[in-house]
N, C-alpha and C positions, 0 to 999 in steps of 0.2 A: 403022739403025732400028731395030732387036731392039737393038741397046747400048745407046744412047743412050732404048733405055727403061727398062732395066736401069740405065742412070745413076740415070738419074732418077728410079721409084724408092724405087731404096739412100736417095739423099735424101730424101725424100717419109721415109722411116722413122727417117731417122733426126732431122728433125726432131723428131717425133711421141714418139719416145723424150726428145728432150731435153724438150718438154712436158708428159708423161707424169710423169718424173723432180721433177718439182718440187713435187707434187701430194703421191705420198706419200714423198720423203727431207727432215724437219726445213732449218726454216733452220738449218747451220752457225757465223751470225753468233756468233762472239767477244762482242764486244758485245750480248748480251742478258740480261738482267736474268735466272736462275735463280728460279722464286719460294717463298717461302719458307719454312721446314718450317710446323705445324698450330701449335705447340710458342713459338714469336718472336708469332706474332698474336696483334695484343692487343684485344679485347674490348672497341664502341662501346654503355653504357649511357646512359640517359636520365636527368638528373638537374631535380628540384627545392631550387631551398632554402625547407625550412619553421622556423617558426621558431613555438617554446610564448609559448600565449596564454588567460589568466583561459578555466575553461574552464563553457563556462553554468555559471550557480549553483544550473538547477534539472531534480529530478527529478522525470519524470512517472511518475503509477501511473495503474491502474485501480480505482474504488474503488463503494461505490456506496454509498447514501446509508440510515441509521440512526434510527430515534426516539433521544432521549438518555431519555425512561424511557415503559417498558410496563408497566403495571396492571393483575392481573387483580383484582377486587375481590371478596372471598366477603364471605360475608350471617356473621355473630355470633353468629346464635343460626338458633331454627327460627322455621319461622308459611306462614301464606299469603301471599302478595301482595296488597296489595288497592290499590298503585296505582303507576304505569310517568313518572316525569317524565320522561322524557328519553329523544331516539329516537337511534337511530345516526346514526353526521357531525356531530352538536351537537357546539357548542365547549362548554365549561361553568366552573367556578372551583373552584378549593380549597374546598371545602368545599362546597357545594352540594348539596341535597337533590338526588337519585337514585331513589330506590325509599321505600317505604312498605307494613311489615310489617303486618296486624291485628296490633290491641289486646289482641284475648282478657281471658283472665283478667288477665296485667300488671300492672291496675293494683287487681286483690285484692285480690292476692300482696304488694304493698308497704305496703296498707292493714293487711293480721295480718304484716309484719312487723315494723307502725310499731309497731301493741300488744304487741308479744309483748316490744319493745323498754324501753318504757314498764312492764310490770309488774317482766322484769328491773332495771328501776335502782330497781323502790322495793324488790322481797325484798331487792338490794344493799345498801339504804338503810338495810331498818331491822337485814341481818345489820353494820352500821359502829355503830350503835348498841348492839345488844349484848354485839360484842365492848367498847368504850370502856364498859360500865359489866362487864367480868369473865362473861358472860353466854354468851357460845360462845366456838369455838378462832378461831383465829388460820386455819386453813384450811375452816370453812366460809362464814371473809369472802374465802378466795383466791377458792373455791371461785365465791360468789355473786359477784366480777367479772369473771370468768371466761365465768359464762354471759352478766356486760350486754357485754361486745365478741363475741359468737357471734350475741348479737343485734342489738350493732349490722349486724357485716357482709353478715348477710340485708338486712336494711334496704337496702344500700347493693344489696346483689349484685339484689335485687330494682327501682330504678331502673337501673344497668344493662342490665336487659330490657330494662325503657318503649325509654330511648334507641336502644336497637341495632334495635330497629324501623325506623327514622330511617333505612340508609343513605347516607352525605356521601361526594360525592369528596374521597378524598384527598392527590390531584395538576388544576391546572390542566389540560386537554388538550384531548383530538376522543373521540369514546367512539365506539370503532372497533369493538365490539361490546355486544348487548344477550345475556343470553344465557336474561331469566324474560320473564316476562309477565303480565299478572294473570291472579290465581286461582291461579297455581303453587302448590305447597309447595318450599320454604327451605328446609334444613336445614342443619347453619350445619358450617362448612368451604364451602357447592357455592356456587360465580361466580353472579357475580348481569351484574357488566358490564366489560369491557375497554376502559380507557381509555390511546391516546399521547399524549404530551408533547412534538411534533415544534421550536420551540423553547428553547434553541437544538438542532439540528436534526446528524449526526455522521456523514458520509460517513468509511467504514473502509478503508481500503486493503491491499497486502501488499508488504513491500519490501529486496528480498537483502539478506544478511549483511553484501554488501560495504557498504554506502552507509546501513546500521544505524547506527550511531556518530557519523554526522555529519544526523543530523533531531537535534532540540532540544523537548523539553515546552517549549510558549510562543513559541513561531515564527509569525514569517505562513508563512501559504500559504494556497494559491491554486486554484478551482473549477470546470471548466464544466461546464455542465450536456447534456444532448440537443436541448434545446431551442432551444443558444443561449448560452444566460448564460450570466456572469461572473462569479460571488462571495471575495470571502475569509475569511480564519477566520483560526485560528493553535490551532499542535496542542494536543492535550490527550492523549495519551498513545499511549508509545513503549511497543512489549511488552517484555519480556522472556525470553519466550520461542517455540521456534517451530513452526512447524504442521510434523508431519508429514511426510506427504507431497513440499509443498512447500518447505520448510526455511526459509521464508519469516517476515517478520515482521508484523503489525495491525500497523496506527499508523490514529491519529481524529483527522481536524480536525475542528475545531466551529468551527457558525454562526452564524451566529442568524436566526433564523427567525421573529420577531416576526404578521407573514401569517399564517404555513403555507405557503404555496404552496407550499416545496418537500415534498412528501412521502416517506415512507420506501419504500426499495425500487427507489429513479432509477437509474441505469447516471451512473458522473461522472467527470471526468477531474480527477484530482488535478495539480501540478505544489507542490510540497513544497521549498522551497531547503535548498540543502547545502555543506558546506562546497567553500570557491570553493580553485581548487590549481592550479598551470601546468600548462598539456599543452597536445602536439602532435594540428592536430585535422586526419586525412590519411586517402584514399581504402581503406576494404580490401581493394582488391589490392596493396592493399603490402603487406602483408603476409609474410612467410615463416617458414618452422623452419632452428633452426642442424640440429645436425650429430646433436645429445644430442637434439633433436625442440623444445626454446623458442624461442617464440613472441620473432618479433622483427622487426625490419627492418634494409636496407643500407643505410648513406649509402658516400658516398663522401671519405675522408679530402687530406688540403691536397702529401699524394706522391700522390694518383692509389692511391690503395690500400684497394680492399672494409674497407669496417668494417661486421662485425656487432653491433645495438644489440639488446637481450635488454630488452622490454617489458612493459607491464602497462598491459588496459585498463583506462581509467577509463567508459569512458562511451560512448551516441549518439548521431548526431543523425536526417538528413537530409542535411544533407549529407559526412555524415563517420563512424568513430570517434575518440574524447579517446584517446592513448597518454602515458603515464606510464612513466618513466626515461627520457628524451634526456634532453642538453644541449642548453640553450636558442636552438641553431641548429645546424645534420646541411646537407650537402648530402644530401639522402636522391633514391635510384635506385626509379626512377616503375618503366619499362621496362627489363629483360634484369637483376631480380635473379636469377632464379629460372637462369638459366647462367653466372653465374661466382659464386667462390667467396671465403670470406676471404682478407684480403690481398694475393690477385691484383690487379695494375698492370690498368689500364683509360681508357677512353680517357671520360671523362666528358663526354657532350653536354651544356648547359642548355637550359632551356625555362625561367627566369623564375620564382617565386615563386609558391610555394601560396600562395591565400586566404585570409584570415581568417576567423574569424568571424564573423560578425555581431556587433554588440551587445546583450543582449537582458536 
């Protein structure tokens, strides 16, 4: 009995050892494949076909409406305000009477100046007769002539002082501010009223130097106002000096505004035409940097090698960015570009073609 138990125990032990040996000892099958070294692995990347297309031909800028002209009307003589004939916010025409000053003694001064002119004219004629008869020197005649000219100038000045008591609008527009009231005393040079001319209205924006050479005076543009209205106009001014803080240049779009509905100081969005160029519209995520820090994208050549293309950003849109400096068609790496090197062999997995931009 004890002998058979010992034999049975030995057999069980051998079986257990044989089973466990399959767990801890690797398969020694000579036909099993070895794991290739890491340097022989060909990485996979995802590529999409990208084709050059006309870049969006409009540049969007934030701007503000500005009156075409703003004139502060000033008194050209002194006096007491006798009448104010306009109120703030009223539209006036060029030449319309706005304010009238008291006449005071201006008419009397005109009468006096005319009387003196008559006297000087008579003296000059008498001196002329004496000089013709040889009884008076030529210098006396010249002096009499000069006195006539001075008296005539005094008459003109007196007449001008009378005209200046009536203050007229120099331009057509809206009275934005009135600086005086009836009974006020105004001196020469003091402000009387401010008139703004809103027709045409100008929309002023700032453009980057990158697009400055693509905007031209006289080209058409479009403006979208905050109330949703869209109006068209013409580029009337392109600045030649950059603003110091932003290094941008002023651009103005002129829009007809005969009814004055567009007022000054309103925020607006300008859409300006720029020169068209063929470019690739791609998602920003495909951008990468070369070893020397150049901005670009990676593509796959016909030989399945990674190619780095340096690019220039030409613009952006809600659908992506526009890149220049690329061939007309490339197999753009859209996933995995950060893990492969230029010249490296890759396994390109195509996923279609990048969608074309919608026509504008």
